[in-house]
C-alpha positions as a printed Julia matrix, in Angstrom:
149×3 Matrix{Float64}:
  45.56  -35.89  -118.13
  43.74  -39.31  -117.98
  41.87  -38.72  -114.8
  39.88  -35.92  -116.83
  38.79  -37.92  -119.57
  34.79  -38.18  -119.57
  33.29  -41.35  -118.04
  30.49  -42.75  -119.03
  29.88  -46.71  -118.23
  26.79  -49.04  -117.47
  27.72  -51.08  -114.98
  24.62  -52.78  -114.89
  20.65  -52.65  -116.19
  18.29  -54.37  -114.17
  14.91  -55.34  -113.27
  14.44  -53.87  -110.04
  10.35  -54.32  -109.17
   8.0   -56.42  -111.45
   4.41  -57.25  -109.97
   0.95  -58.29  -111.35
  -2.52  -58.18  -109.99
  -5.75  -59.73  -111.72
  -8.07  -59.19  -108.86
 -11.14  -59.74  -111.05
 -10.23  -63.14  -112.64
 -11.48  -65.52  -113.13
 -15.09  -63.66  -113.92
 -13.65  -60.79  -115.82
 -12.13  -62.85  -118.04
 -15.62  -63.74  -119.89
 -16.35  -60.5   -120.68
 -16.7   -59.56  -124.55
 -16.26  -56.17  -123.92
 -12.68  -54.5   -124.92
 -11.15  -53.5   -122.1
  -9.59  -49.99  -121.94
  -5.86  -49.74  -121.16
  -3.93  -46.95  -119.23
  -0.37  -46.32  -119.56
   1.84  -44.54  -116.67
   5.36  -43.69  -116.55
   8.14  -41.83  -114.43
  12.14  -41.76  -114.82
  13.01  -41.19  -111.31
  17.43  -40.75  -111.28
  19.69  -40.92  -107.6
  22.91  -40.32  -106.68
  24.42  -43.83  -104.93
  27.76  -43.21  -104.92
  30.67  -40.62  -105.98
  30.05  -40.23  -109.67
  27.67  -43.28  -109.97
  23.97  -43.24  -110.56
  20.82  -45.22  -110.88
  17.99  -43.88  -113.18
  15.06  -46.06  -113.56
  11.62  -46.13  -114.82
   8.47  -47.17  -113.04
   5.79  -48.41  -115.69
   2.34  -48.88  -114.11
  -0.09  -50.42  -117.07
  -3.84  -50.73  -116.14
  -6.68  -52.53  -117.97
 -10.6   -51.85  -117.25
 -13.7   -52.71  -118.48
 -15.88  -50.5   -117.12
 -14.07  -49.5   -113.61
 -13.15  -53.6   -113.17
  -9.3   -53.8   -113.57
  -8.78  -56.94  -115.83
  -4.94  -56.57  -115.25
  -2.71  -54.16  -113.56
   1.44  -54.24  -114.18
   4.12  -52.33  -112.39
   7.5   -52.61  -113.54
  10.74  -50.55  -112.82
  13.49  -51.21  -114.64
  16.85  -49.63  -113.59
  20.21  -48.98  -114.71
  23.82  -48.18  -112.59
  25.8   -45.9   -114.58
  29.03  -44.67  -113.61
  29.5   -40.46  -115.32
  32.16  -38.66  -114.12
  34.23  -35.39  -115.58
  31.48  -34.0   -117.11
  30.64  -30.28  -117.21
  27.51  -29.37  -114.4
  25.33  -28.65  -117.9
  25.55  -31.6   -119.37
  25.2   -34.13  -116.7
  21.21  -33.47  -116.38
  21.01  -34.37  -120.08
  23.28  -37.55  -119.7
  20.74  -38.73  -116.41
  17.64  -37.16  -118.05
  18.01  -38.59  -121.7
  21.02  -40.77  -121.98
  20.26  -43.39  -119.42
  16.61  -43.72  -119.69
  17.19  -44.4   -123.34
  19.28  -47.06  -122.44
  16.94  -48.54  -119.95
  13.55  -48.17  -121.35
  13.73  -50.99  -124.36
  14.59  -53.61  -121.28
  11.65  -52.13  -119.57
   9.25  -52.38  -122.75
  10.37  -55.94  -123.02
  10.11  -57.13  -119.09
   6.19  -55.23  -119.46
   5.46  -57.32  -122.53
   6.77  -60.5   -121.11
   4.73  -60.22  -117.74
   1.65  -59.42  -119.77
   1.94  -61.97  -121.53
   2.76  -64.81  -119.05
  -0.49  -63.57  -117.17
  -2.29  -65.28  -120.14
  -3.07  -61.44  -121.8
  -1.45  -60.26  -125.56
   1.31  -58.68  -124.85
   1.31  -54.68  -124.83
   4.03  -52.68  -126.52
   4.77  -49.8   -125.05
   5.36  -46.9   -127.74
   8.6   -45.5   -128.15
   9.49  -42.41  -125.73
  11.36  -39.24  -126.91
  13.04  -39.24  -123.98
  14.73  -35.48  -125.31
  11.44  -34.11  -125.34
  10.5   -34.73  -122.21
  13.77  -33.54  -120.14
  12.93  -30.47  -121.9
   9.47  -30.06  -121.16
  10.18  -30.74  -117.29
  13.12  -28.54  -117.4
  10.71  -25.71  -118.84
   8.6   -26.4   -116.05
  11.01  -26.1   -113.58
  12.06  -22.89  -114.6
   8.6   -21.77  -114.99
   8.44  -20.57  -118.38
   5.22  -20.07  -119.92
   3.81  -22.0   -122.68
   4.83  -20.56  -126.13
   1.28  -18.9   -127.96
   1.0   -17.96  -131.05
């Protein structure tokens, strides 16, 4: 029954979108004040064909001095995965944990490279525990109350 064996294949990992803005340069580059840093991440999964999924992670990295932007980077890294013959209860974990864990290192590298090529020290985004993130999302969707002690 080889047709029923579980299948998990990485078809492709690719940079889907990237943008960099420096709206206040060159004047802001002469500032001596240390900028603040804000990083936001989002994970999205889409079924693009029978048994084929695109999983993407979007990072928005913004630095500011007071209320003026030093730079704003938006980057979306995606992967196409073939996933077949898995029990339904395992699909969420594979798509919400395993796939982002494969895509994220590429995103981290591309964000750091883009920022460095813009003339700034690279921003190295921290490792992400996608398992914990997935479990939090599942609890929130289920309406599970927070555990109190």
